[in-house]
C-alpha positions in Angstrom: 47.7 54.9 133.1 49.9 55.1 130.1 53.5 53.7 130.0 56.1 54.1 127.1 58.5 51.4 126.3 61.7 51.9 124.3 62.2 48.7 122.4 59.4 46.6 121.0 60.5 42.9 120.8 58.8 39.9 122.3 59.5 41.2 125.8 57.4 44.3 125.0 54.8 42.2 123.5 54.5 40.3 126.8 54.5 43.5 128.7 51.7 44.8 126.5 49.6 41.7 127.4 50.3 42.1 131.1 49.4 45.8 130.8 46.0 45.0 129.6 45.2 42.9 132.8 46.3 45.9 134.9 44.4 48.6 132.8 47.7 50.0 131.7 47.9 51.3 128.1 51.5 50.8 126.5 53.1 52.6 123.6 56.3 51.5 122.0 59.1 53.1 120.1 61.4 51.1 117.8 62.9 51.4 114.4 61.4 48.1 113.0 57.8 48.3 111.8 57.5 44.5 112.2 58.5 44.5 115.9 56.5 42.0 117.9 55.1 44.5 120.4 53.4 46.4 117.6 50.9 43.5 117.2 49.6 44.3 120.7 49.9 48.1 121.2 50.6 51.4 119.6 54.1 51.3 118.0 56.0 54.5 116.9 58.4 53.5 114.2 61.6 55.6 114.4 65.3 55.5 115.4 65.8 55.8 119.1 67.8 59.1 118.8 65.2 60.8 116.7 64.3 63.8 118.8 61.1 64.5 117.1 59.9 60.9 117.6 60.9 61.0 121.2 58.9 64.1 121.8 55.9 62.4 120.2 56.6 59.2 122.1 56.4 60.9 125.6 53.4 63.0 124.9 50.6 61.9 127.2 52.7 59.2 129.0 52.9 58.8 132.8 56.0 56.7 133.0 58.5 55.2 130.7 60.7 52.0 130.7 62.8 50.0 128.3 62.8 46.2 127.3 66.4 45.6 126.2 69.9 46.9 127.0 71.0 48.2 123.5 68.8 51.4 123.8 71.2 54.4 123.3 71.5 56.0 126.8 71.3 59.4 125.2 67.8 58.4 124.0 66.9 57.4 127.5 68.2 60.5 128.9 66.2 62.6 126.6 63.1 60.8 127.7 64.0 61.1 131.4 64.1 64.9 131.0 60.4 64.9 130.3 58.9 62.0 132.3 59.8 59.5 135.0 61.9 56.6 133.6 62.2 53.3 135.5 64.7 51.6 135.8 67.1 54.5 135.8 69.5 55.6 133.0 72.4 54.7 135.5 71.2 51.1 135.6 71.1 50.8 131.8 74.6 52.4 131.6 76.1 50.0 134.0 74.5 47.0 132.2 75.5 48.2 128.8 79.3 47.9 129.6 80.7 44.7 131.1 83.6 46.6 132.6 81.2 48.9 134.4 79.1 45.9 135.4 82.2 44.1 136.9 83.2 47.2 138.8 79.6 47.5 140.2 79.7 43.8 141.4 83.0 44.2 142.8 82.2 47.4 144.6 79.1 45.8 146.2 81.0 42.6 147.3 79.3 40.4 144.7 81.6 37.6 143.6 82.3 37.7 139.9 85.0 36.0 137.6 88.3 37.8 137.5 88.7 39.9 134.4 91.0 42.6 132.8 89.9 45.4 130.4 91.5 45.1 126.9 91.3 47.9 124.4 93.9 46.4 122.1 95.4 43.0 121.2 98.6 43.9 123.2 96.4 44.6 126.3 94.5 41.4 125.7 97.7 39.4 125.7 98.7 41.1 129.0 95.3 40.3 130.4 95.5 36.7 129.4 98.8 36.5 131.4 97.0 37.9 134.4 93.9 35.7 134.4 95.5 32.5 132.9 94.1 29.8 130.6 91.5 29.0 129.7 89.8 32.4 129.5 86.9 34.2 127.7 87.3 37.2 125.5 84.1 39.2 125.6 83.2 42.6 124.1 82.4 45.2 126.6 79.3 46.2 124.8 76.6 44.8 122.6 77.2 41.1 123.2 74.1 38.9 123.7 73.1 35.3 122.8 76.7 34.3 122.5 77.7 37.2 120.2 80.8 39.1 120.9 82.5 36.2 122.8 85.3 33.8 122.2 86.9 31.0 124.2 90.7 31.2 124.6 92.0 27.7 125.3 95.6 28.4 124.4 97.7 31.5 123.7 97.5 31.0 119.9 93.6 31.3 120.1 93.9 35.0 121.2 94.6 36.4 117.7 91.5 34.5 116.2 89.4 35.6 119.2 90.4 39.3 118.7 89.2 39.0 115.1 86.0 37.4 116.3 85.3 40.5 118.5 86.4 42.8 115.7 88.9 44.5 117.8 86.3 46.0 119.9 87.0 47.2 123.5 86.7 44.0 125.5 87.3 42.1 128.7 89.6 39.1 129.1 87.8 37.0 131.8 88.8 33.9 133.7 86.9 30.7 132.3 84.8 29.3 135.0 84.3 25.5 135.2 80.8 25.9 136.7 78.4 23.3 137.9 75.4 24.8 136.3 74.0 28.2 135.3 71.4 29.8 137.5 69.5 33.1 137.4 67.3 35.1 139.8 64.5 37.4 138.8 64.1 40.3 141.3 61.8 43.2 141.5 61.8 46.4 143.5 58.8 48.8 143.7 59.1 52.7 143.8 58.8 52.6 147.6 61.4 50.1 148.2 59.4 46.9 148.4 61.4 44.0 147.1 60.3 40.5 145.9 62.2 37.5 144.4 61.3 34.5 142.3 63.0 31.3 143.0 66.5 30.6 141.3 66.1 29.1 137.8 68.4 26.6 136.2 69.3 27.5 132.6 70.7 25.5 129.7 72.4 27.2 126.8 73.6 26.0 123.5 75.8 28.2 121.1 75.3 31.0 123.6 71.5 30.9 123.3 69.1 30.0 126.1 67.4 26.7 125.1 65.7 25.6 128.4 64.9 26.8 131.9 63.7 24.9 134.9 62.0 26.6 137.9 62.5 26.4 140.8 66.0 25.1 140.0 66.2 21.6 141.6 68.4 20.9 144.6 69.0 24.6 145.6 69.7 24.8 149.3 67.9 27.7 151.1 71.3 29.3 151.9 72.0 29.5 148.1 68.6 31.1 147.4 69.2 33.5 150.3 72.7 34.4 149.0 71.3 35.1 145.5 68.6 37.4 147.1 71.2 39.2 149.1 73.3 39.9 146.0 70.3 41.1 144.0 69.1 43.3 146.9 72.5 45.0 147.0 72.2 45.9 143.4 68.6 47.0 143.7 69.2 49.2 146.7 72.5 50.7 145.4 70.9 51.6 142.1 67.6 52.8 143.7 66.2 50.5 141.2 62.6 50.3 140.2 61.4 47.3 138.2 62.5 43.9 137.3 66.2 43.0 137.5 67.7 39.6 136.4 71.1 38.4 137.4 72.8 35.4 135.8 75.1 33.3 138.0 77.6 30.5 137.7 77.2 27.9 140.4 80.5 26.7 141.5 81.7 24.4 144.4 82.8 27.6 146.1 79.5 29.4 145.7 77.7 31.8 143.2 79.7 34.0 140.8 77.7 36.8 139.1 78.2 36.6 135.3 75.9 39.6 134.2 72.8 41.5 135.0 69.9 42.6 132.9 67.9 45.8 133.9 64.6 44.4 132.5 62.3 41.5 132.2 64.3 38.4 131.2 64.0 35.3 129.0 64.7 33.1 132.1 61.6 34.5 133.7 59.1 33.8 131.0 57.8 30.7 132.9 56.3 33.2 135.5 53.4 33.9 133.1 51.8 30.6 133.9 54.0 29.4 136.7 53.7 32.2 139.3 50.9 34.2 141.0 52.2 37.3 139.3 54.3 37.3 136.2 57.7 39.2 135.9 55.9 41.3 133.3 53.0 42.3 135.5 55.4 43.0 138.4 57.6 45.1 136.2 54.6 47.3 135.3 53.3 47.4 138.9 56.9 48.6 140.1 57.2 51.2 137.2 53.8 52.7 137.8 54.0 52.9 141.6 51.7 49.9 142.5 52.3 47.3 145.1 54.1 44.3 143.9 52.2 41.1 143.3 52.9 37.7 144.9 55.9 35.7 143.4 54.5 32.4 144.7 55.2 29.6 142.3 52.7 26.9 141.1 54.4 23.4 141.1 57.4 23.1 138.8 57.9 24.8 135.5 59.9 24.2 132.3 60.4 26.8 129.6 61.7 25.8 126.2 62.7 28.5 123.6 61.5 27.9 120.1 64.4 28.9 117.9 65.0 29.3 114.2 62.0 27.5 112.7 58.2 27.5 113.2 56.9 24.5 115.2 53.7 22.5 114.7 51.6 24.5 117.1 48.7 22.3 116.9 50.7 19.3 118.0 52.3 21.2 120.8 48.9 22.3 122.1 47.8 18.7 122.3 50.3 18.0 125.0 48.7 18.4 128.5 50.0 21.3 130.7 51.7 23.0 127.7 51.3 26.7 127.0 52.5 27.9 123.6 53.7 31.6 123.0 54.6 32.5 119.5 55.9 36.1 118.8 54.9 36.5 115.2 58.4 36.8 114.0 59.9 35.7 110.7 61.8 32.5 111.0 65.6 32.8 110.7 68.6 30.9 112.1 69.2 31.6 115.8 66.1 33.8 116.0 63.9 33.3 119.1 60.4 32.8 117.5 58.5 31.9 120.7 58.5 29.9 124.0 56.7 27.0 125.4 56.0 26.7 129.2 55.2 23.5 130.9 53.6 23.5 134.4 53.4 20.3 136.4 53.1 19.1 139.9 56.6 17.8 140.1 59.9 17.6 138.3 59.1 14.2 136.6 56.0 15.7 135.2 57.9 18.6 133.7 60.6 16.5 132.2 58.1 14.1 130.6 56.1 17.0 129.1 59.4 18.8 127.9 60.6 15.5 126.2 57.3 15.6 124.3 57.7 19.2 123.4 61.2 18.6 122.1 60.0 15.6 120.0 57.6 18.0 118.3 60.2 20.7 117.8 62.6 18.2 116.3 60.2 17.5 113.5 61.0 19.3 110.3 
């Protein structure tokens, strides 16, 4: 079995590792010759819309998928004309545009923060009047890890925020005083089989995920069921095949969907050691038409992102129950260089180990 992947970052790298266990050979296409997935599998170095490269890419493949949302939809359509692409181009196009994403949530009855489309500063001012203060100004496209976003706490912040988003088509969105951020990783097979991992509690700083805890502590069964219901609505409506992540705000009034990702997701990295079947293996199982693997969780898991600078890997590996994943990327500010997973019998064990991990990461 041969699967092609558009994009070749760390998510692709982990897909390649999972593919080996399943006997699946992966091929990647990306413009950067130093892409992490190229360390684990064949990498075609080319721009995504290079038609000659796409023709070479699909040659001999059984299926294709993608590992991040910024793939040009036109490139994916070109691939889909030749072989089966999972998830679909439609899923990618919805996730690429926050306005489309909001419309999809609302159409399916999935609660989401109120928002107004703004294609100009004048429209942004009108939108701010409608949603009220405080608010978030977010670009409709290409925003990730806190990029393309600005908090609007008073009317005078709007012009500065408009400069921050470079005048790009945006949304003015109500600011949500949430209790915490949660996410669910869901997967749907080609024959409609659906499985869910437990809700995960996520902690961000400067817009970048720093730490995830799974299963999220203190989640009532009704909240898990609600999240699964929302995910299933999306999976079924999109005739989705593969892993889908949805990020939520937990509020006193319930869950509000923030955004979705049509791919394996940073908040699911803990599944490599912490679940019977990782999100990466289940994505490949779904894409290739296999039955899904069990999503049963082993104990309690913590996942810490390694950001910006290389850690002392030797010291990290001395900590019991710690699993270190480094991606082979060149250190740079705000860059995700790796992640560390802790698996323990209980929440206290995870917190103790994570404290030791953070102490090592804090050393210069």
